[in-house]
Each structure stands twice: as C-alpha cells, then as structure tokens.
C-alpha positions in Angstrom: 0.0 0.0 0.0 1.3 3.5 -0.8 2.1 5.8 2.0 1.3 9.4 1.9 4.2 11.8 2.4 3.5 15.3 3.3 6.2 17.9 2.8 6.8 21.3 1.4 8.5 19.8 -1.6 5.2 18.2 -2.7 3.6 21.7 -2.8 6.5 23.0 -4.9 6.5 20.0 -7.3 2.7 20.3 -7.8 2.8 24.0 -8.4 0.9 24.6 -5.2 2.5 28.0 -4.5 1.7 29.2 -8.1 -2.0 28.2 -7.7 -2.2 29.8 -4.2 -0.8 33.1 -5.4 -3.0 33.1 -8.5 -6.1 32.5 -6.3 -5.2 35.3 -3.9 -4.6 37.7 -6.8 -8.0 36.8 -8.2 -9.7 37.3 -4.8 -8.0 40.6 -4.0 -8.5 42.1 -7.5 -12.2 41.2 -7.3 -12.4 42.9 -3.8 -10.8 46.0 -5.2 -13.2 46.1 -8.2 -16.2 45.8 -5.8 -14.8 48.6 -3.6 -14.3 50.8 -6.6 -17.8 50.1 -7.8 -19.3 51.0 -4.4 -17.2 54.2 -4.4 -18.4 55.3 -7.8 -22.1 54.2 -7.4 -23.4 57.5 -6.1 -22.0 59.3 -9.2 -23.6 56.7 -11.5 -26.9 57.1 -9.7 -26.7 60.9 -10.2 -26.2 60.4 -13.9 -29.0 57.9 -14.1 -31.3 60.2 -12.1 -32.0 62.3 -15.2 -32.6 59.2 -17.4 -34.8 57.0 -15.2 -38.4 57.9 -14.5 -39.2 59.6 -11.2 -40.2 57.5 -8.2 -43.9 56.9 -7.6 -45.3 56.8 -4.1 -46.4 53.5 -2.8 -50.0 52.9 -1.9 -50.3 53.3 1.9 -52.1 50.6 3.8 -55.7 51.3 4.7 -55.9 53.1 8.1 -57.3 51.1 10.9 -60.7 52.1 12.2 -60.4 53.2 15.8 -64.2 52.8 16.4 -64.2 49.1 15.3 -63.0 47.7 18.6 -65.2 44.8 19.5 -65.9 43.3 22.9 -63.7 40.4 22.1 -60.9 42.8 21.3 -61.4 44.6 24.6 -61.3 41.4 26.5 -58.1 40.4 24.8 -56.5 43.7 25.6 -57.4 43.3 29.3 -56.0 39.8 29.3 -52.7 41.0 27.8 -52.5 43.8 30.3 -53.1 41.4 33.2 -50.5 39.0 31.9 -48.0 41.7 31.5 -48.6 43.0 35.1 -48.2 39.4 36.5 -45.0 38.9 34.5 -43.6 42.2 35.7 -44.5 41.3 39.3 -42.8 37.9 39.0 -39.7 39.4 37.5 -39.5 42.0 40.4 -39.9 39.2 43.0 -37.1 37.2 41.4 -39.0 34.2 40.1 
C-alpha cells in the first residue's frame, strides 16, 4: 500500500504556490473592483437620475378604524395587560 508523504517539496512540485498566489490575486482584485464600484455608485446614480423615470409613491395601507374595537378585542387587551402585570411582578420578585 502506498504511504502518503506530506512535505513542502510536494507543494512546490505540484505548483501549489503558483496556484495559491493566483487564487489570492483573483480574490483581491475582485475585492478592489467591488470597492471601486461602491465608491463610484453615487455618481452613477446621479447620472441615471435624469434618465430614469421619477419614483412613484407606494400605496399606503388602509388606516385602521379606531371605532371598530369589539368586545372580544377589549377582553383580549385586558388579558394582555393582566398577563404583563403578572409577568412584571414575578420578575421583580425574582422568580
């Protein structure tokens, strides 16, 4: 059975250093390109501002009716308030 031998010479023989350096150059050059694009993006948007159509306002959600509170909603609000008061009391007592 063949034994595996790990050494720095295997990396040099298999062009491992060349591949590693090439990979690092690709990554760093891509990061530089992304950074430059982010830096130039506000200027690009200013140029496109005259070309693109203006923004339109989104439709707002329908306002909730304040007078539509039902008895069930009031009971639920009371239950929530009581639960919060009990929780606060237990936290203060250290439970």
